[in-house]
C-alpha positions in Angstrom: 16.0 -10.6 3.2 13.6 -7.9 4.3 14.4 -4.3 3.3 12.6 -2.9 6.4 11.0 -4.2 9.6 7.8 -3.3 11.3 10.0 -1.6 14.0 11.6 0.5 11.2 8.2 1.5 10.0 6.9 2.5 13.5 10.1 4.5 14.1 9.8 6.4 10.8 6.0 7.0 10.8 5.2 7.2 14.5 1.6 6.2 14.0 -0.6 3.2 14.5 -1.8 3.4 10.9 -0.6 -0.2 10.3 -0.5 -3.1 12.6 2.2 -5.7 12.2 0.1 -8.1 10.1 -0.9 -5.2 7.7 2.8 -4.2 7.5 3.8 -7.7 6.7 1.2 -7.9 3.9 2.2 -4.5 2.4 6.0 -4.7 2.7 6.0 -7.7 0.4 4.4 -5.5 -2.3 6.8 -2.6 -1.5 9.8 -4.9 -1.9 8.5 -6.2 -5.1 8.2 -2.7 -6.5 11.8 -2.0 -5.4 13.1 -5.2 -6.9 11.5 -4.4 -10.2 12.9 -0.9 -10.2 16.5 -2.1 -9.4 16.7 -5.1 -11.7 18.6 -4.4 -14.9 18.0 -5.7 -18.5 20.1 -8.7 -17.7 17.8 -9.7 -14.8 20.4 -9.1 -12.1 18.6 -8.1 -8.8 20.9 -5.5 -7.4 19.1 -5.2 -4.0 18.8 -9.0 -3.5 22.4 -9.7 -4.7 24.4 -6.6 -3.7 22.5 -4.7 -1.0 24.2 -1.4 -0.2 26.9 -1.9 2.4 27.2 1.8 3.4 25.0 3.3 6.1 23.5 5.9 3.8 22.5 3.4 1.1 21.1 0.9 3.6 19.0 3.7 5.2 17.7 4.9 1.8 16.6 1.4 1.0 14.8 1.0 4.4 13.1 4.4 4.1 12.0 3.6 0.5 10.5 0.3 1.6 8.6 2.0 4.5 7.4 4.8 2.3 6.1 2.4 -0.3 4.3 0.3 2.4 2.7 3.4 3.7 1.6 4.5 0.2 0.0 1.0 -0.3 -1.8 1.5 3.0 -3.2 4.9 1.9 -4.3 3.3 -1.5 -6.0 0.4 0.4 -7.8 2.9 2.6 -8.9 5.0 -0.3 -10.2 1.9 -2.2 -12.2 0.8 0.9 -13.6 4.3 1.3 -14.6 4.5 -2.4 -16.3 1.1 -2.1 -18.1 2.1 1.0 -19.3 5.4 -0.5 -20.7 3.5 -3.5 -22.5 1.0 -1.3 -24.0 3.7 0.9 -25.7 5.8 -1.8 -28.9 4.0 -2.3 -31.0 1.2 -0.7 -32.4 -1.6 -2.8 -35.8 0.2 -3.1 -34.1 3.4 -4.5 -34.3 5.5 -1.4 -31.2 7.5 -0.5 -29.1 6.3 2.4 -26.2 8.7 2.5 -24.8 11.1 -0.1 -22.1 13.7 -0.1 -23.6 17.2 -0.6 -21.7 19.2 -3.2 -23.7 22.5 -3.0 -26.7 24.0 -1.3 -28.8 27.0 -2.4 -30.8 28.8 0.2 -33.4 30.8 -1.9 -35.1 27.9 -3.7 -33.6 25.2 -1.3 -31.7 23.4 -3.9 -29.3 20.6 -2.9 -26.8 19.0 -5.2 -25.1 15.7 -4.5 -21.7 14.6 -5.6 -21.3 11.4 -7.6 -18.5 9.1 -8.4 -15.0 10.3 -7.6 -16.3 13.8 -6.7 -18.0 12.2 -3.7 -14.6 11.8 -2.1 -12.9 14.9 -0.6 -10.8 16.3 -3.3 -8.7 14.7 -6.0 -5.3 13.6 -4.8 -2.5 11.4 -6.2 -4.0 8.6 -4.0 -7.5 9.1 -5.6 -5.9 8.9 -9.1 -3.9 5.8 -8.0 -7.1 4.1 -6.9 -8.8 4.5 -10.3 -5.9 4.5 -12.7 -3.2 1.7 -12.8 -0.9 4.1 -14.7 -1.2 6.8 -12.1 -0.5 4.2 -9.4 2.7 3.0 -11.2 3.8 6.6 -11.6 3.2 7.4 -7.9 5.2 4.3 -6.8 8.0 5.0 -9.3 8.3 8.6 -8.0 8.8 7.3 -4.5 11.5 4.8 -5.6 13.3 7.5 -7.5 13.1 10.0 -4.6 14.7 7.5 -2.2 17.0 5.5 -4.4 18.4 8.0 -7.0 22.2 8.1 -6.6 22.3 5.2 -4.2 24.9 2.6 -5.1 24.9 -1.1 -4.3 27.7 -3.0 -2.5 29.7 -3.0 -5.8 29.3 0.7 -6.5 26.7 0.3 -9.2 23.8 2.7 -9.1 20.7 0.9 -7.9 18.5 2.4 -10.7 21.0 1.6 -13.5 19.1 -0.5 -15.9 22.0 -1.7 -18.1 23.9 -4.9 -18.0 25.5 -5.5 -14.5 29.2 -5.0 -14.9 30.3 -7.6 -12.2 28.5 -10.6 -13.7 29.9 -12.6 -16.5 
């Protein structure tokens, strides 16, 4: 059971940022994050076993899946950009191909080049998620909590409740 479709994603994000193949690849990761976040200590998978039956809950699940897929898209793009920036700084003979200028002084014509993560434009949550697995986990967890807090499954149990599932013996 998919939590969201490519059509859902296109309707919510109204962009061509992801094609259908890219969405199919990333939605699996998004659903895995959601499953992990909604599985209690007893291993009961609330979303897989008792998907919300009400319209609000079902919409929250769909939006969460799409938001996570889009976040994975942004992380993938940032990882590719960082790899490209690293590859473009020097040729094998040591000559500079392309660098990001961080400052220029006119009087003595001094030019400084950015290195490492400073070579990217600003530090964002996505930049942190690219370089730090803990930051990535926190970013994804924040999305899950934003969309699924207070949402109940088909049996009325909060999706983010981590205790023993009350309807399983």
